[in-house]
N, C-alpha and C positions, 0 to 999 in steps of 0.2 A: 611746444606743442611736438608730440613724440610721433612721428607716424613712420609708420611700415608700408613698403612699397611690394606686395608678391608681381613680381615681373615674370611673365610667361610665353617669351619669345627668344626663338631659335638663333636668331639675326642680329649681330650688333648694331647695322646700319639699317634696319628699318626702322620705320615710323614710329612703333611700340617705344624701340627703343629709345630713339630720342625723345619721346616725350617723358620717357623716364629719365634721362640725364638732363631735361628741361626741369624737372620735376624738383629732380638734387640737387641741380641749381638755386633753384628761385627758395628751395626751403633753408638749406645752407648759409645765401645769403642774406636769410632773413633771420638767421642766427635758432632754429629750430633744428630738432635732431630728427635726423630719418636713418633707416636701416633701410638698405633693398634686397629682398631673399630673388635671387636670378635664376630660376630654376633650373633652365638649360646651363648655363653657366658650372653650379654646382650638381650636376646632372645628378639632382633629385629621382630618385624612385619614386615613379608613381601606383609601385602595386602595393594593395592592404592585405595584410595576410600577418602570419605568422612573427614574420622578419620586423613589426613593427617593434618587438616588446626582448625583455631579458628575464621577463618573468612566465612565468606559465602559472593560470589556472585548472584547466583541462586537458591534459596530453594526448585524450583518445580523439574529443571533438572541439574542433574551433568555431567557437563562438564568439563571435566576430566582437560586442558589445561587451561579452561578460568577460571576456582577456580585457579589451581596454578600462572596465571599473577597475579590475584586479589591478592593473598595470597603475592607472591615477591613486588606486587605494596603498600600492609599494611601490615607488619611483623606479616604475618597470618599461618604460620607455627607453628604443635606444638612442643614442645620441643625436643624430639627426634629429629625430623629430623632437624632440627633448628642447634643441635649439629654439625650433619651430615656433613650438609652444609660447615658449617664454617671449619668444618676439611679439606673438599675437597678444600677450599677456602686460607686455611693457607700452604696447602704441595705447596714443590715443585715438588715432585714426588710423584705418588699413583701407590700401587700396590697391586693387587688383586691376592691374594691366594687361591687356591680351587684346587678341584680334578676336570676333567672333567665328567660332568656324562650325558649320552646320547647325548654326543658330544656336549655339551654347560655349562651353568653356572646352580650351584645348586638354586635351587628356591629362597631360602633365600639372595642370591646374587643379583640374577634379580628381587627381589624386594625391594633391597637395589637401586637399579639401577630406579627401575620405581620411588619410592617415592623421591629419594635425587636428583635425576638428571630431576630435575623440570623448566620448561620455566619459565624463570625471572631469575634465580637460574645460570641453565648448556647450556642453550640455549633460541632463541629464539630474534626478530627483527632483524633477519637476520644475526645474528650471528653464523657460521659454519665453519668448517674445517680450514683452516690455518688465518679468521677471528671469530674466537669460541672465546667463553668466557673463554675458557680455556688456552687460546695462550701463549707460555711461558712455559707451564708447559709439565711435561713428566709422561707417564704412562706405566705399563708394569703389564702384564700376569706372574705369578709363579704358572705353573700347575705341577699337577702328570695325570697320563693317566695307565689306568689298563692293556694296552700292550707294548709288545716291540718293539722298534723303527720302527721295517722293517711296522707293521701294521699301521704303519701313514706315509703313503709314498705314491706317484706315484703306486706302485706294492702291495700295500696292499688293504686291505678291505676298508679301509677307506682312506682319503684325506691328503695330508702333513698338518702338524700341524696347521701351517701359514693358510691355508685354512680352518681348523676346528676353527682356531678362530677368520675367519675374521670380522663373524660380531659383536664380541665386539670390535675390533684395529678398522676397521672401522665406523662401525654403534653408537657405541659410546665414545670410546677417541677421535678420531678422530673427528668424529665428533663436538664434545663438545671445541677442540681445542688443546687438547694433543699430544705435540710430541711422535711416541709412540715407545719404546723401542722394540726391541727382543725380544720374549716370553724367559724363564727359564723354560725347561721342562725337568722333572724326569720322567722315562720310567719305567713302573711295579714295584716300590720300595717295592712291597710285593712279588715281585718275584727274587729279589737279593740278595745277601747275607749282613748280618753285616757289613761288610768291605767296600763292596760296596756304602754303604746305608753312610757311615760316608765321602767316598770319594763324593759322588755328595753335603754333607753337605756343604763340603770345597769347592768346585765347585759353589755352592749359595754364599759362603760367599763373593769368591773373585766375583762376580757379584755384590754384593750388595757394596761392597767395592767401583768399579770402575763404578757405577750408570752414575757419570757425563762425560763420553767417552765411554758407553756400546754404540754396535751398534745400530742403529734409522733403524727403517724400511721407507720407502720412503713417504714423504708426496704427500699430494692432492694439488694442486693450483686450488683450489674455482675459481678464472677467467674463468678458463679453461671450466668451465659446466656452466657458466651465459646464455649461449646463450639457450641449454639445460633446464636448470628450468623457464627459461623468454618463452620459447615456448609451455612449459608444463602449466604453469598458463592462456596464455592467451586462 
């Protein structure tokens, strides 16, 4: 199994970093292949504009999707983006490792998605959901949140965690064809004991070593929505 971990935390001593190290050790010990894109260590630039390209389709007006389509057809991405695109194409499983900030992705990880998941490389040409570019691959969010589990529930001040992650699960992973693995969540790691954090790392190790049979979220059948899409277009 080939696993790409996209790691988005600036602090090497953080619990997120400990989770990534645990995953790398578990996968390596089990003789899987693993690659980590440590975005802060890489000093990854999250801003998506003409800096993405070595080609130009229209020098007068920047139409991002048009430039992406042109670059995809003409090998026109800068080296740092092409390297990340190649990693996504290579992997069988992609893991986003991040803390939930403001009920969403950290800016550096959102920028990675904006730049790497480009037209012609991650979607486009009618390829979406079960017919998406990355159909056959799997993806998972591995996250930490600041509060305890009841906060992220039907009775808490926030929604259940799958509702919070819906824009990522449906709008990024599933849209591009990935089968979505149920997220792995650690609630309030800074609020629990050292022993409890150790237990969470062992729980994560078990998930990592069973990715091939981890529970999946329900898949969307794009054919069920064809009529709605055609009606909207017409």
